[in-house]
N, C-alpha and C positions, 0 to 999 in steps of 0.2 A: 504494500500500500504506500509506504513512504517513497519507494523508488518511483512509483507512478506519479505521485504528487510532485516530486522534483522534476520529472520529465515534463509535466504540464506547465510548471512554472518556467522552465527553460524555454519551452515552445512558445509560451506567451510572450516572453521577451523577444524571441526571434520574430514572431508575427508582428509585434509592435514595431520592431525595427524595420521590417519589410515595408511598412506603410510609408516610411519616409521617402521623399523624392531624392534625398541626398545619397551620395555613394556611401557604401558601408563604412569606409575608412573615415568619412566625415560625419557619420551619424553620432549625435550627442548621447544616444542611449547606450551605445557600446562601441568599443574600439574594434578594429579589425582583428586584433589578437583575441579579444574576448569572443568575438563572433566565430572565428575559426575553432576555438576551443568548444564552443557550444555545438557547432555543427558536428564536430568530431564525437561529442558525447551523444548527440541525438542519433547519429548514425550507429553508434555502438549500442545504445540502450532503447531505441525506439522499438516497442513491441506491439503486438496486435491490439492490446487494450488501449494503448495511447492512440493508435491509428483510429480505432473505433470512436474514441472521444473527439478527436479532431473532425472526423466525418460527421459526427452528431452535431457539432457546432456549425459545420458547413451547410447542414440542412436548413438552418435558419438564415443563412447569408451565403448565397451562391458564390460571392466573390472570395469567400474563404478557400474555395477550391483552388483559386489562383495562388493564394498564399502557400497552401500545402504543396502545390506543384513547384513553386519557386524554391521552397525548402529542399524538396527532393532533387531539384535540378542542381543544387549546390553539392549534393552528395554524388550523383551520377547522372550523366546525360540520358541514359536509358530510362531510369526511374523518373527523371524530370519530364521527359517526353510523354511517358505513360500517364503521369498525373496531369499534364497540360491537356492531353486528349480527354481525360475525365472531366476536367474543368470546362472544356469546350462543349462536351456532350451535355453538361449540366446547365448550359446556357451562357457561358462566358465566351461569347464570340470574339471578344477583344483579344483573345490569345491566338487568334488565327495567324497573325504574323509570326509569332514564336514557333507555331507548328510548321509554318512554311519554311522557316529557317532550319528547323530540325530535318525536314524532308530534303532540303537542299544538301545538307551534310551527308545524308544517306544516298544522295543522287536519285531520289524518287521524285522525278520532275512532274509527274502527273499529280501527286499529292501536293507538291509545292505550289503548282499553279492553282489547284483547287482552294487551298487555304488562303493564298494571296489574293485570289479573285474575291473570296468571301470577305476578306478584310477591306478590299477596295469597294465592294458593294455596300459595306457598312460605313464608308467614308472615313476609315482610319487613315489619318494623314500620312504616316510612314509607309503605308501599303503601296502607294503610287510609285515611290522610288524602287521598292523591292520588286513589284510586279513589272515595272518598266525595265528594270535591269534583267529580270528573268527573260522577258521577251527579247531583249537585245542579245543575251547569251544564246538564245534559241534561234537567232537570225530571223526574228519576226519584228522587223523594224517598224512597220506601219502600225502594228498593235502597240509597240512601245510608245510611239509618238501619241497615239490616241489616249493611252493611259496617262502619259505625262501631261497631256492637255487637261484631262480630268483633274489631275493633281494640281495643275496651275489654277484651274477654276476654284479649287479649294485652298488656294494660297499656300501651296507647298513649294517652298523655295528650291528644294532639290529638283523637283519636277520642272520648274521654270528654268533652272540652270541647264538641265539635260536637254530641254527643248532648244534653248539658245545655242547650245553646242551642236545639236543635230542640224539646225538650220544654218549655222555658220559653215559646217562641213559641206552642206549642200549648196552653199553660196546663195541662200534664200534670205536676203537681208530684210525684205518686207515682213515675212513671218517672224524673223528673229527679233525685230523691233517691237513686236507685240508683247514680248516678255522681258524687255529691258526696262 
């Protein structure tokens, strides 16, 4: 019982620190050294009961699945991806970009496109640059330009930059000026 209480307290601190927009090393709640120590302990002592308690909490707030996924992603990529997929299935569509990046690492380009398209359909700002870059790598330049245009409409600076670059290479000054 005491071990489980300690685990829950440690996980609470980790989850609180995950809410911060700052980098871990800049987080006022814990230092990077403390964070690494906690992750090491969580990895070592996280048992089925602690997971059940975390999942119970996530039933009340679906965004907690993202926090659980983030914790696991710090332990291993495979576990992180597994939990991000769970978070996605539970309605956290804002993790689609992360799942697209995991798919890219595995060279699963069908899944990568699926997740990045979903993120772009939901107007997630960073999705335009990732999906546009994906199209460029696949030699689908016209699709890249279209997605960059959509990103530019949503004030995504990277999409605007990529459009300027594309139009410059094509010597299309008129279209290039639209994004300067």
